[in-house]
N, C-alpha and C positions, 0 to 999 in steps of 0.2 A: 198521787204518786210521790208526794213530798216525803212520805214515810221512807221510801227506798233510798232517797238522796242522803239522808242523815245516817243510815245504817251502813256498816261495812259488810262486805261479802264475807260470810263466816267460813266458807270452804276454800279460802285462799290463804296461804301463809304469807309471811312478810316479803317473800320474793315473788309472789304472784302464782306460785305453784299450787296445784290442787292438793288439798289437805283435809283429812277427816277431823272434824271438830273434837277437841279434847273436852269431854264432859265429866272428867274425873272429879273436879271440884264443885260441880253443880249440885244443888239440893234436889233430893228425890221428892217429887210431888206427883199428885194425880194429874194427868194430862189427858185431855179429851179433844178430838177434832172431828168435825163434820164436813163432808164434801158432797157435791151433787154433780150430776151430768144428765143429759137428755139424749134420747135416741128418737129421732123423728122418722116417720114411715108413712106409707099409704094407709088410709083407713082400713082397707081390706086386710092388710098385714096385721094391724093391731087387733082386729076382730079374730083373725086366725090364731094369734098368740093367746089372746084371752080365752078363747074357746078350747085351748089345749090341743089344737089340731095340727101343729107344726110337725113335719115329718121327723125331725130330730128329737122330738120329745117336749118335755116341760121347759119351755124357754125361760120363764121367770125363775123357776126353782133352780135350774142349772146355772143361770147367770148369777144368782145369789151365792151359790156355793163357789163358783169361780172367783167372785169378788172376795169372799172370805179367804180362800186359798191364796189369792194374790197378795192380800194385805200381809199375810204371814211370811211372804217371800220378798217383801219390798227391798230389804237390804241386799238381796241377790240381784235385783234388777236395777237399782239406782246406786251407782258406784260408791258414793260417800255416806250413805245412810247407815246408821248403827243397827245391828240386829236387836230387836226388842222382844221382850216377853209380854206379848199382848194379853191383856186381861179380858178384853171384849172387842169384837168386831161385829157390827151388825150391818146388814145390807138390806135395804128396803127398795122394792120396785113397784111403782104404782102407775096405773094407766092415766094418761092425760089426753082424753079424747079431743080437746081443743087444739092440740099440736098438729096432727094426731101423733101419739107416740107414748113412750115410757119415760118416767122420771126415776132416776136411780140416786139414792142417797146412802151414804155409808157413815157410820160413827165408829171411831176407834178410841179405845181407852187403855192407858197404861199407868202404872205407878213407877216412875223412873226419872232419869236425868235428862231426857231429851223428848221432844214432842212427837206426836203421831200424825202430823198433817200429811206426810208422804204416804203413810199406810192407808189413810182414808181416801186420798186421791187415787192411789193405785187400785184400791178396791173398786171404786167407781169406774175407773178407766177400763179395767178388765171385765167388769160386769157388762158395761156398754158394748165392748168388743165381742163378748160372748153372745149378746142379743143379736148383734149384726151377723155373726157367724152362723147362728142357728136359723136365721130367717132370710139370709141372703139369696137362697134359691128362689124365693118368691118376690123379693124386693131388693134389688141391688142399688136402688136409689136412696136407701136409708142414709141419714146423716147423724153423726155424733157431734154434739156441741155442748157448750156451756159447762164444761168440766171446770169446777172451781171450788175453792175452800169457802165454806159458809161460816164457820166459826171455829175457834180454838180457845182452850182455857188451860191454865196451869203454867208453871215455869216462871222464869225471871221476867219474860216479856209480858206476862199477865194475859188477860182475856182480850180477844179480838173477835169482831163479828163483821161480816160483809155488809150488814145493814147499818152499822154504826159509822158515824162520821169520824174521819181521822184527825 
């Protein structure tokens, strides 16, 4: 956590008021971010989803589309995010029988002046919520956890990975 002690909060102005970051003078670069989250559930729920037998339909396919749609609307959901012209948003959902549950990962890419971490995190969050919504009728005990940034690249701050030491 020492990284956060040295950095200033970028969304506050000199008086401490909320402020959108001015990216006008930043260099345009390719920026990529990857995030993940987990939805843990009963083994029978996972089997139902994987068999495509959920009453609401294709849980994984619909959650993937929901994540993509959410990434495109991040600036409407998070007050100080810039609207971005995303070049790519990919959402992958894989079964993790050992949990049991589903691992959701999202990768966002843009050529721009600000990063896409929030878009990747929003995609993961909404995909996880969609999985919960579509399967809650059979398993209200599902939990969503581990939503986090895995990696980012591009921009003035450079590359960062959750696996790398600070």
